[in-house]
C-alpha positions in Angstrom: 84.7 45.1 46.8 83.2 42.9 49.5 80.7 40.1 49.5 77.9 41.1 51.8 75.1 38.9 53.3 72.3 41.2 54.5 69.2 40.4 56.6 66.3 42.7 56.7 66.9 43.8 53.1 63.2 44.3 52.5 62.8 46.8 55.4 62.9 50.5 55.1 66.6 50.9 56.1 67.5 47.6 54.4 66.2 48.6 51.0 68.1 51.9 51.1 71.3 50.2 52.3 71.2 47.4 49.7 70.7 49.9 46.9 73.6 52.0 48.2 76.0 49.1 48.8 75.2 47.2 45.6 76.9 50.0 43.6 80.3 49.0 45.0 79.9 45.6 46.6 78.3 42.2 45.9 75.1 42.1 48.0 73.1 39.0 48.7 70.1 39.0 51.0 68.3 36.2 52.7 64.5 36.3 52.8 61.4 34.3 53.4 60.6 35.0 49.7 64.0 35.1 47.8 64.2 35.6 44.1 64.5 32.5 41.9 68.2 33.1 41.3 69.0 33.4 45.0 71.9 31.3 46.5 69.7 30.7 49.5 66.5 28.7 50.2 63.6 30.6 51.7 64.7 31.4 55.2 62.9 32.1 58.4 65.8 33.0 60.7 63.8 32.5 63.8 63.4 28.8 62.8 66.9 28.1 61.6 70.1 29.2 59.9 70.2 30.1 56.2 70.5 27.1 53.9 72.1 27.2 50.5 69.9 26.2 47.6 72.6 24.0 46.0 75.0 22.1 48.2 77.7 22.7 45.6 77.3 26.4 46.3 78.9 25.9 49.8 82.0 27.6 48.5 79.9 30.7 47.8 79.0 31.0 51.4 82.7 30.8 52.2 83.2 33.9 50.1 81.0 36.1 52.3 83.1 38.8 53.8 80.4 40.4 56.1 77.1 39.5 57.6 75.1 42.7 58.1 72.1 42.0 60.3 69.2 44.4 60.2 66.2 42.1 60.5 64.1 42.3 63.7 60.8 40.8 64.9 60.6 43.1 68.0 60.4 40.0 70.2 63.3 39.2 72.5 63.3 35.4 72.1 62.8 35.6 68.3 65.5 38.1 67.8 67.9 36.1 69.9 67.1 33.0 67.9 67.7 34.9 64.6 71.1 36.1 65.9 72.1 32.7 67.2 71.2 31.2 63.8 73.3 33.8 62.0 76.2 33.2 64.3 75.9 29.5 63.7 76.0 30.1 59.9 79.0 32.4 60.3 80.9 29.8 62.3 80.0 27.0 59.9 81.3 29.0 56.9 84.2 30.8 58.7 82.8 34.3 58.2 84.8 36.5 60.4 83.0 39.9 60.1 79.6 40.6 61.5 77.9 44.0 61.7 74.8 44.3 63.8 72.5 47.3 63.4 71.2 47.9 66.9 69.6 51.1 68.2 70.5 54.2 70.1 67.9 53.2 72.7 70.4 50.9 74.4 72.0 54.0 75.8 68.9 54.7 77.9 69.0 53.5 81.5 67.2 50.3 82.3 64.7 52.3 84.3 62.4 54.0 83.6 62.6 52.8 79.9 62.3 49.0 80.3 60.6 48.3 77.0 61.1 44.9 75.5 62.6 46.5 72.3 65.4 48.0 74.4 66.0 44.8 76.3 66.0 42.8 73.0 68.7 45.1 71.5 70.8 44.9 74.6 70.7 41.2 74.8 71.5 40.7 71.1 74.5 43.0 71.4 75.8 41.2 74.5 75.3 37.8 72.9 77.0 38.8 69.7 80.0 40.2 71.6 80.4 36.9 73.4 80.0 34.8 70.2 83.6 34.4 69.3 83.3 36.0 65.9 86.6 37.7 65.4 85.4 41.1 64.0 82.1 42.3 65.5 80.8 45.8 64.8 77.7 47.3 66.2 76.1 50.4 64.7 73.5 52.2 66.7 71.6 54.6 64.5 69.3 57.1 66.0 66.0 58.1 64.5 66.6 57.4 60.8 64.9 59.7 58.4 64.7 59.6 54.6 62.4 58.8 51.7 59.7 56.2 52.6 60.9 55.7 56.2 58.4 55.7 59.1 60.0 58.5 61.1 59.9 60.8 58.1 56.2 60.3 57.8 55.7 60.9 61.5 57.8 64.1 61.5 55.8 65.5 58.5 52.6 65.0 60.6 54.3 66.8 63.5 55.6 69.7 61.4 52.8 72.1 62.5 54.0 71.7 66.1 57.8 72.1 65.3 57.9 75.2 67.6 57.1 73.1 70.7 59.6 70.3 69.9 62.8 70.9 72.0 65.8 71.8 69.9 67.9 69.0 71.6 65.4 66.4 70.2 66.5 67.3 66.7 69.9 65.9 67.4 68.4 62.5 67.5 67.8 62.5 63.8 70.2 60.9 61.3 69.6 60.6 57.6 69.5 57.3 55.7 72.5 58.6 53.7 74.5 59.0 56.9 73.6 55.5 58.0 74.5 54.1 54.6 77.9 55.9 54.6 78.6 54.9 58.2 78.0 51.2 57.5 80.1 51.3 54.3 82.9 53.0 56.3 82.8 50.1 58.8 83.0 47.6 55.9 85.9 49.4 54.3 87.7 50.4 57.5 90.5 48.9 59.5 90.0 45.5 60.9 90.7 46.1 64.6 87.8 44.5 66.5 86.1 47.5 68.0 82.5 48.3 68.6 
């Protein structure tokens, strides 16, 4: 059993992941609106690192085995600020394992797809790899589908046109269960620092 600190827990993927991981691990999320019993103060990661509610709980932060970062603002500067604040928190509390959920789009060439989302993911990955955190893992899911997820809704609308969608495009889809299992395998896996 691992102690996991998760950002983006209220998002589509985050909700599914927290539910999945909480059956075998201790899951704590940071949020702008945390529950009353949260270890953490309300947190806007763009503005600063997470703060413990009670200073005497500082040992609890030292028990965090993994930071799993899913939160995004879709803005380059804001996402880099969030990442920097989490790295600062990891260094302060000697957290050695960091998993960043990036995106498959980083595989696309810089041209012609120069969207800010792709650039943001690339920069965050590079920054995290240079952070000095001993065990950095990056997961790059593709188009994630599952109950309540945006892409599932979009694909249902496109269903009448399935015959004109190239077969190769369907290889881009990954289920939320596959993402959950993949992330859990990273957490439970060997500790060699690979990406």
